[in-house]
PDB file of N, CA, C and O in Angstrom:
ATOM      1  N   UNK A   1      -8.450   3.939 119.568  1.00  0.00           N
ATOM      2  CA  UNK A   1      -8.380   4.505 120.962  1.00  0.00           C
ATOM      3  C   UNK A   1      -6.893   4.746 121.133  1.00  0.00           C
ATOM      4  O   UNK A   1      -6.007   3.956 120.805  1.00  0.00           O
ATOM      5  N   UNK A   2      -6.732   5.955 121.696  1.00  0.00           N
ATOM      6  CA  UNK A   2      -5.249   6.518 122.050  1.00  0.00           C
ATOM      7  C   UNK A   2      -5.296   7.455 123.143  1.00  0.00           C
ATOM      8  O   UNK A   2      -6.020   8.447 123.064  1.00  0.00           O
ATOM      9  N   UNK A   3      -4.655   7.249 124.057  1.00  0.00           N
ATOM     10  CA  UNK A   3      -3.724   6.368 124.332  1.00  0.00           C
ATOM     11  C   UNK A   3      -4.494   4.939 124.700  1.00  0.00           C
ATOM     12  O   UNK A   3      -5.679   5.004 125.029  1.00  0.00           O
ATOM     13  N   UNK A   4      -3.889   3.771 124.650  1.00  0.00           N
ATOM     14  CA  UNK A   4      -4.621   2.605 125.120  1.00  0.00           C
ATOM     15  C   UNK A   4      -5.328   2.560 126.339  1.00  0.00           C
ATOM     16  O   UNK A   4      -4.836   2.971 127.390  1.00  0.00           O
ATOM     17  N   UNK A   5      -6.568   2.033 126.239  1.00  0.00           N
ATOM     18  CA  UNK A   5      -7.627   1.915 127.210  1.00  0.00           C
ATOM     19  C   UNK A   5      -8.041   3.312 127.923  1.00  0.00           C
ATOM     20  O   UNK A   5      -8.443   3.367 129.085  1.00  0.00           O
ATOM     21  N   UNK A   6      -7.882   4.480 127.033  1.00  0.00           N
ATOM     22  CA  UNK A   6      -8.178   5.657 127.583  1.00  0.00           C
ATOM     23  C   UNK A   6      -9.684   6.086 127.300  1.00  0.00           C
ATOM     24  O   UNK A   6     -10.239   7.044 127.837  1.00  0.00           O
ATOM     25  N   UNK A   7     -10.235   5.254 126.405  1.00  0.00           N
ATOM     26  CA  UNK A   7     -11.562   5.570 126.057  1.00  0.00           C
ATOM     27  C   UNK A   7     -11.646   6.877 125.129  1.00  0.00           C
ATOM     28  O   UNK A   7     -12.733   7.389 124.862  1.00  0.00           O
ATOM     29  N   UNK A   8     -10.525   7.343 124.694  1.00  0.00           N
ATOM     30  CA  UNK A   8     -10.543   8.703 123.785  1.00  0.00           C
ATOM     31  C   UNK A   8     -10.179   7.966 122.462  1.00  0.00           C
ATOM     32  O   UNK A   8      -9.274   7.133 122.423  1.00  0.00           O
ATOM     33  N   UNK A   9     -10.927   8.313 121.384  1.00  0.00           N
ATOM     34  CA  UNK A   9     -10.875   8.065 119.990  1.00  0.00           C
ATOM     35  C   UNK A   9     -10.191   9.015 119.406  1.00  0.00           C
ATOM     36  O   UNK A   9     -10.618  10.160 119.551  1.00  0.00           O
ATOM     37  N   UNK A  10      -8.915   8.793 118.568  1.00  0.00           N
ATOM     38  CA  UNK A  10      -8.422   9.788 117.775  1.00  0.00           C
ATOM     39  C   UNK A  10      -8.150   9.208 116.352  1.00  0.00           C
ATOM     40  O   UNK A  10      -8.126   8.017 116.041  1.00  0.00           O
ATOM     41  N   UNK A  11      -7.967  10.207 115.620  1.00  0.00           N
ATOM     42  CA  UNK A  11      -7.719   9.930 114.079  1.00  0.00           C
ATOM     43  C   UNK A  11      -6.527  10.417 113.582  1.00  0.00           C
ATOM     44  O   UNK A  11      -6.175  11.550 113.911  1.00  0.00           O
ATOM     45  N   UNK A  12      -5.858   9.756 112.853  1.00  0.00           N
ATOM     46  CA  UNK A  12      -4.532  10.050 112.304  1.00  0.00           C
ATOM     47  C   UNK A  12      -4.458   9.999 110.842  1.00  0.00           C
ATOM     48  O   UNK A  12      -4.939   9.035 110.247  1.00  0.00           O
ATOM     49  N   UNK A  13      -3.841  11.051 110.160  1.00  0.00           N
ATOM     50  CA  UNK A  13      -3.792  10.923 108.721  1.00  0.00           C
ATOM     51  C   UNK A  13      -2.840   9.757 108.338  1.00  0.00           C
ATOM     52  O   UNK A  13      -1.814   9.481 108.958  1.00  0.00           O
ATOM     53  N   UNK A  14      -3.344   9.051 107.146  1.00  0.00           N
ATOM     54  CA  UNK A  14      -2.506   8.116 106.422  1.00  0.00           C
ATOM     55  C   UNK A  14      -1.909   8.383 105.217  1.00  0.00           C
ATOM     56  O   UNK A  14      -2.482   9.093 104.390  1.00  0.00           O
ATOM     57  N   UNK A  15      -0.864   7.919 105.020  1.00  0.00           N
ATOM     58  CA  UNK A  15      -0.072   8.157 103.680  1.00  0.00           C
ATOM     59  C   UNK A  15      -0.632   7.075 102.739  1.00  0.00           C
ATOM     60  O   UNK A  15      -0.650   5.908 103.129  1.00  0.00           O
ATOM     61  N   UNK A  16      -1.054   7.382 101.609  1.00  0.00           N
ATOM     62  CA  UNK A  16      -1.605   6.407 100.600  1.00  0.00           C
ATOM     63  C   UNK A  16      -0.750   6.083  99.412  1.00  0.00           C
ATOM     64  O   UNK A  16      -0.857   5.101  98.676  1.00  0.00           O
ATOM     65  N   UNK A  17       0.248   7.212  99.332  1.00  0.00           N
ATOM     66  CA  UNK A  17       1.246   6.841  98.241  1.00  0.00           C
ATOM     67  C   UNK A  17       2.472   7.716  98.360  1.00  0.00           C
ATOM     68  O   UNK A  17       2.336   8.639  99.163  1.00  0.00           O
ATOM     69  N   UNK A  18       3.478   7.649  97.830  1.00  0.00           N
ATOM     70  CA  UNK A  18       4.798   8.285  97.848  1.00  0.00           C
ATOM     71  C   UNK A  18       5.281   8.460  96.636  1.00  0.00           C
ATOM     72  O   UNK A  18       5.111   7.512  95.869  1.00  0.00           O
ATOM     73  N   UNK A  19       5.950   9.582  96.144  1.00  0.00           N
ATOM     74  CA  UNK A  19       6.699   9.710  94.947  1.00  0.00           C
ATOM     75  C   UNK A  19       8.063  10.643  95.308  1.00  0.00           C
ATOM     76  O   UNK A  19       8.219  11.402  96.264  1.00  0.00           O
ATOM     77  N   UNK A  20       8.900  10.353  94.317  1.00  0.00           N
ATOM     78  CA  UNK A  20      10.115  11.235  94.243  1.00  0.00           C
ATOM     79  C   UNK A  20      10.202  12.084  93.222  1.00  0.00           C
ATOM     80  O   UNK A  20      10.002  11.662  92.083  1.00  0.00           O
ATOM     81  N   UNK A  21      10.509  13.394  93.447  1.00  0.00           N
ATOM     82  CA  UNK A  21      10.361  14.523  92.703  1.00  0.00           C
ATOM     83  C   UNK A  21      11.895  15.147  92.649  1.00  0.00           C
ATOM     84  O   UNK A  21      12.679  14.821  93.540  1.00  0.00           O
ATOM     85  N   UNK A  22      12.262  15.935  91.728  1.00  0.00           N
ATOM     86  CA  UNK A  22      13.405  16.867  91.559  1.00  0.00           C
ATOM     87  C   UNK A  22      13.088  18.090  92.519  1.00  0.00           C
ATOM     88  O   UNK A  22      11.947  18.439  92.822  1.00  0.00           O
ATOM     89  N   UNK A  23      14.206  18.664  92.935  1.00  0.00           N
ATOM     90  CA  UNK A  23      13.926  19.682  94.057  1.00  0.00           C
ATOM     91  C   UNK A  23      13.056  20.746  93.794  1.00  0.00           C
ATOM     92  O   UNK A  23      12.301  21.176  94.667  1.00  0.00           O
ATOM     93  N   UNK A  24      13.104  21.242  92.573  1.00  0.00           N
ATOM     94  CA  UNK A  24      12.167  22.288  92.176  1.00  0.00           C
ATOM     95  C   UNK A  24      10.763  22.038  91.849  1.00  0.00           C
ATOM     96  O   UNK A  24       9.913  22.927  91.901  1.00  0.00           O
ATOM     97  N   UNK A  25      10.522  20.846  91.516  1.00  0.00           N
ATOM     98  CA  UNK A  25       9.211  20.323  91.329  1.00  0.00           C
ATOM     99  C   UNK A  25       8.612  19.905  92.597  1.00  0.00           C
ATOM    100  O   UNK A  25       7.423  20.164  92.782  1.00  0.00           O
ATOM    101  N   UNK A  26       9.416  19.173  93.667  1.00  0.00           N
ATOM    102  CA  UNK A  26       8.988  19.036  95.095  1.00  0.00           C
ATOM    103  C   UNK A  26       8.614  20.421  95.694  1.00  0.00           C
ATOM    104  O   UNK A  26       7.649  20.471  96.458  1.00  0.00           O
ATOM    105  N   UNK A  27       9.277  21.492  95.415  1.00  0.00           N
ATOM    106  CA  UNK A  27       8.900  22.589  96.175  1.00  0.00           C
ATOM    107  C   UNK A  27       7.579  23.066  95.803  1.00  0.00           C
ATOM    108  O   UNK A  27       6.833  23.535  96.662  1.00  0.00           O
ATOM    109  N   UNK A  28       7.234  22.979  94.575  1.00  0.00           N
ATOM    110  CA  UNK A  28       5.876  23.438  94.139  1.00  0.00           C
ATOM    111  C   UNK A  28       4.721  22.529  94.586  1.00  0.00           C
ATOM    112  O   UNK A  28       3.588  22.958  94.804  1.00  0.00           O
ATOM    113  N   UNK A  29       5.087  21.246  94.706  1.00  0.00           N
ATOM    114  CA  UNK A  29       4.002  20.154  95.144  1.00  0.00           C
ATOM    115  C   UNK A  29       3.787  20.115  96.512  1.00  0.00           C
ATOM    116  O   UNK A  29       2.680  19.797  96.948  1.00  0.00           O
ATOM    117  N   UNK A  30       4.887  20.455  97.383  1.00  0.00           N
ATOM    118  CA  UNK A  30       4.831  20.196  98.882  1.00  0.00           C
ATOM    119  C   UNK A  30       4.065  21.346  99.736  1.00  0.00           C
ATOM    120  O   UNK A  30       3.899  22.490  99.313  1.00  0.00           O
ATOM    121  N   UNK A  31       3.678  20.931 100.843  1.00  0.00           N
ATOM    122  CA  UNK A  31       3.243  21.959 101.769  1.00  0.00           C
ATOM    123  C   UNK A  31       4.221  23.351 101.914  1.00  0.00           C
ATOM    124  O   UNK A  31       5.390  23.200 102.267  1.00  0.00           O
ATOM    125  N   UNK A  32       3.813  24.394 101.693  1.00  0.00           N
ATOM    126  CA  UNK A  32       4.851  25.597 101.711  1.00  0.00           C
ATOM    127  C   UNK A  32       5.525  25.674 103.052  1.00  0.00           C
ATOM    128  O   UNK A  32       6.657  26.145 103.168  1.00  0.00           O
ATOM    129  N   UNK A  33       4.740  25.153 104.190  1.00  0.00           N
ATOM    130  CA  UNK A  33       5.416  25.231 105.496  1.00  0.00           C
ATOM    131  C   UNK A  33       6.625  24.317 105.637  1.00  0.00           C
ATOM    132  O   UNK A  33       7.433  24.547 106.536  1.00  0.00           O
ATOM    133  N   UNK A  34       6.808  23.227 104.750  1.00  0.00           N
ATOM    134  CA  UNK A  34       7.841  22.315 104.684  1.00  0.00           C
ATOM    135  C   UNK A  34       8.982  22.742 103.665  1.00  0.00           C
ATOM    136  O   UNK A  34       9.946  22.007 103.454  1.00  0.00           O
ATOM    137  N   UNK A  35       8.829  23.894 103.084  1.00  0.00           N
ATOM    138  CA  UNK A  35      10.023  24.333 102.067  1.00  0.00           C
ATOM    139  C   UNK A  35      11.371  24.598 102.708  1.00  0.00           C
ATOM    140  O   UNK A  35      12.424  24.099 102.311  1.00  0.00           O
ATOM    141  N   UNK A  36      11.240  25.483 103.803  1.00  0.00           N
ATOM    142  CA  UNK A  36      12.611  25.639 104.390  1.00  0.00           C
ATOM    143  C   UNK A  36      13.318  24.276 104.748  1.00  0.00           C
ATOM    144  O   UNK A  36      14.537  24.212 104.589  1.00  0.00           O
ATOM    145  N   UNK A  37      12.698  23.293 105.173  1.00  0.00           N
ATOM    146  CA  UNK A  37      13.379  21.995 105.356  1.00  0.00           C
ATOM    147  C   UNK A  37      13.957  21.360 103.996  1.00  0.00           C
ATOM    148  O   UNK A  37      15.062  20.817 104.008  1.00  0.00           O
ATOM    149  N   UNK A  38      13.252  21.432 102.924  1.00  0.00           N
ATOM    150  CA  UNK A  38      13.766  21.079 101.711  1.00  0.00           C
ATOM    151  C   UNK A  38      15.057  21.919 101.130  1.00  0.00           C
ATOM    152  O   UNK A  38      16.063  21.444 100.603  1.00  0.00           O
ATOM    153  N   UNK A  39      14.729  23.365 101.385  1.00  0.00           N
ATOM    154  CA  UNK A  39      15.952  24.015 101.116  1.00  0.00           C
ATOM    155  C   UNK A  39      17.240  23.790 101.844  1.00  0.00           C
ATOM    156  O   UNK A  39      18.328  23.855 101.273  1.00  0.00           O
ATOM    157  N   UNK A  40      17.109  23.550 102.997  1.00  0.00           N
ATOM    158  CA  UNK A  40      18.394  23.221 103.863  1.00  0.00           C
ATOM    159  C   UNK A  40      18.842  21.913 103.376  1.00  0.00           C
ATOM    160  O   UNK A  40      20.049  21.737 103.210  1.00  0.00           O
ATOM    161  N   UNK A  41      17.959  20.926 103.116  1.00  0.00           N
ATOM    162  CA  UNK A  41      18.466  19.543 102.690  1.00  0.00           C
ATOM    163  C   UNK A  41      19.242  19.686 101.237  1.00  0.00           C
ATOM    164  O   UNK A  41      20.319  19.132 101.017  1.00  0.00           O
ATOM    165  N   UNK A  42      18.685  20.342 100.471  1.00  0.00           N
ATOM    166  CA  UNK A  42      19.277  20.530  98.997  1.00  0.00           C
ATOM    167  C   UNK A  42      20.693  21.372  99.159  1.00  0.00           C
ATOM    168  O   UNK A  42      21.643  21.154  98.408  1.00  0.00           O
ATOM    169  N   UNK A  43      20.731  22.281 100.138  1.00  0.00           N
ATOM    170  CA  UNK A  43      21.971  23.076 100.384  1.00  0.00           C
ATOM    171  C   UNK A  43      23.024  22.035 100.910  1.00  0.00           C
ATOM    172  O   UNK A  43      24.178  22.043 100.481  1.00  0.00           O
ATOM    173  N   UNK A  44      22.617  21.199 101.792  1.00  0.00           N
ATOM    174  CA  UNK A  44      23.515  20.292 102.383  1.00  0.00           C
ATOM    175  C   UNK A  44      24.068  19.179 101.303  1.00  0.00           C
ATOM    176  O   UNK A  44      25.232  18.782 101.252  1.00  0.00           O
ATOM    177  N   UNK A  45      23.024  18.775 100.481  1.00  0.00           N
ATOM    178  CA  UNK A  45      23.492  17.899  99.537  1.00  0.00           C
ATOM    179  C   UNK A  45      24.419  18.391  98.548  1.00  0.00           C
ATOM    180  O   UNK A  45      25.311  17.681  98.082  1.00  0.00           O
ATOM    181  N   UNK A  46      24.222  19.622  98.211  1.00  0.00           N
ATOM    182  CA  UNK A  46      25.041  20.390  97.320  1.00  0.00           C
ATOM    183  C   UNK A  46      26.546  20.541  97.754  1.00  0.00           C
ATOM    184  O   UNK A  46      27.517  20.346  97.024  1.00  0.00           O
ATOM    185  N   UNK A  47      26.563  20.916  99.048  1.00  0.00           N
ATOM    186  CA  UNK A  47      27.858  20.888  99.753  1.00  0.00           C
ATOM    187  C   UNK A  47      28.694  19.810  99.788  1.00  0.00           C
ATOM    188  O   UNK A  47      29.911  19.962  99.687  1.00  0.00           O
ATOM    189  N   UNK A  48      28.146  18.659  99.929  1.00  0.00           N
ATOM    190  CA  UNK A  48      28.708  17.355  99.973  1.00  0.00           C
ATOM    191  C   UNK A  48      29.204  16.755  98.468  1.00  0.00           C
ATOM    192  O   UNK A  48      30.081  15.906  98.311  1.00  0.00           O
ATOM    193  N   UNK A  49      28.422  17.409  97.412  1.00  0.00           N
ATOM    194  CA  UNK A  49      28.905  17.151  96.067  1.00  0.00           C
ATOM    195  C   UNK A  49      30.199  17.803  95.809  1.00  0.00           C
ATOM    196  O   UNK A  49      31.129  17.240  95.231  1.00  0.00           O
ATOM    197  N   UNK A  50      30.232  19.246  96.343  1.00  0.00           N
ATOM    198  CA  UNK A  50      31.574  19.941  96.066  1.00  0.00           C
ATOM    199  C   UNK A  50      32.747  19.276  96.754  1.00  0.00           C
ATOM    200  O   UNK A  50      33.865  19.632  96.384  1.00  0.00           O
ATOM    201  N   UNK A  51      32.651  18.375  97.687  1.00  0.00           N
ATOM    202  CA  UNK A  51      33.817  17.731  98.324  1.00  0.00           C
ATOM    203  C   UNK A  51      34.532  16.704  97.600  1.00  0.00           C
ATOM    204  O   UNK A  51      35.508  16.154  98.110  1.00  0.00           O
TER     205      UNK A  51
END
C-alpha cells in the first residue's frame, strides 16, 4: 500500500541480481534509453585518467 494508509496498492520492480561489465558489453546489455548516461560516465572517467 503506497502512500501509507491510502488504500492504494502499488507494485514496484525489484532487482534480483547485479553484475559488472566493461563499457562496451554494458552498452549492449543495458536499456538503450540509459546508454547516454553510460557514455557520459565513461567520458568523465577517461578524462580523470588523463590527469
